[in-house]
C-alpha positions in Angstrom: -27.9 -8.0 5.0 -24.7 -8.4 3.0 -21.2 -8.1 4.5 -19.4 -5.0 3.5 -16.3 -5.6 1.7 -13.2 -5.3 4.0 -10.3 -3.4 3.1 -6.9 -3.6 5.1 -5.2 -0.2 4.7 -1.6 -0.1 5.9 0.4 3.0 6.0 3.7 4.2 7.7 2.8 5.6 11.0 1.4 8.7 9.3 -1.9 8.9 11.4 -3.5 11.6 9.2 -2.7 9.3 5.9 -4.4 6.3 7.6 -7.2 8.1 8.9 -8.0 10.1 5.6 -7.8 6.8 3.7 -10.1 5.1 6.2 -12.6 8.0 6.1 -12.7 7.9 2.2 -13.1 4.3 2.0 -15.9 4.0 4.7 -17.9 6.9 3.0 -17.9 4.7 0.1 -19.3 1.6 1.8 -16.3 -0.4 2.9 -15.5 -1.7 6.2 -11.8 -0.7 6.9 -9.2 -2.1 9.2 -5.8 -0.2 9.7 -2.2 -1.0 10.5 0.6 1.3 11.1 3.4 -1.0 10.0 4.1 -4.2 8.1 4.3 -6.4 11.0 0.9 -5.6 12.2 -0.5 -5.6 8.6 0.4 -9.3 8.2 -1.1 -10.1 11.8 -4.2 -8.2 10.7 -4.5 -10.0 7.6 -4.3 -13.4 9.2 -6.6 -12.7 12.0 -9.5 -11.1 9.9 -11.6 -11.8 6.7 -10.0 -9.1 4.4 -10.9 -8.7 0.6 -8.2 -6.2 -0.4 -5.2 -5.0 1.1 -3.7 -1.5 0.5 -0.2 -1.5 1.4 2.4 1.3 1.4 5.7 0.2 0.1 8.0 1.7 2.7 7.0 1.1 6.4 8.6 0.5 9.8 9.4 -2.9 11.2 8.6 -4.6 7.8 8.7 -3.2 4.3 5.5 -3.4 2.1 7.2 -5.8 -0.3 8.3 -8.2 2.5 4.7 -7.9 4.2 3.0 -8.6 0.7 5.0 -11.8 0.2 4.3 -13.1 3.8 0.6 -12.0 3.2 0.4 -13.9 -0.2 2.0 -16.9 1.5 -1.0 -17.0 4.1 -3.9 -15.9 1.9 -2.9 -16.0 -1.8 -6.3 -15.1 -3.2 -6.5 -11.8 -1.5 -5.4 -8.9 -3.8 -2.6 -6.6 -2.6 -2.1 -3.1 -3.9 1.4 -1.8 -3.1 1.5 1.8 -3.2 4.5 3.9 -4.0 3.9 7.3 -3.0 6.2 10.3 -4.1 6.0 13.7 -2.9 4.3 16.4 -5.1 7.6 18.2 -5.4 9.3 15.3 -7.3 6.2 15.1 -9.8 6.4 18.7 -10.7 10.2 19.4 -10.7 12.5 18.2 -13.6 14.3 15.2 -12.8 17.9 15.5 -12.3 21.1 13.3 -11.5 20.5 9.7 -10.8 16.6 10.1 -10.8 16.9 11.2 -14.5 19.2 8.4 -15.3 16.7 5.9 -13.8 13.8 7.5 -15.6 15.5 7.3 -18.9 16.5 3.6 -18.4 12.9 2.7 -17.5 11.7 4.6 -20.5 14.1 2.5 -22.8 13.1 -0.7 -21.1 9.5 0.0 -21.9 10.1 0.6 -25.5 11.6 -2.9 -26.2 
């Protein structure tokens, strides 16, 4: 019997987010490891065979970008998806102030 692909799912102590993601992935045939923070995520990757990492950007003890750099140093062939989650409120409200300025700067950068 073939080994199920293993996904390491890392989220910021939000147990419902981790659990929901785990259920969804397991229902689709994946084996799922979870980590509630960046430090434990790096330890889990080093200690287990992992095929893909889903990593929240903002986490306690070690942010996702720092954890991702350490993970790549240990296992450079494992793909890592850094997840940036915004609240739905931000997605459906007009941007104002510095958010609007940043969005406009990004749009101009993409056009060149």
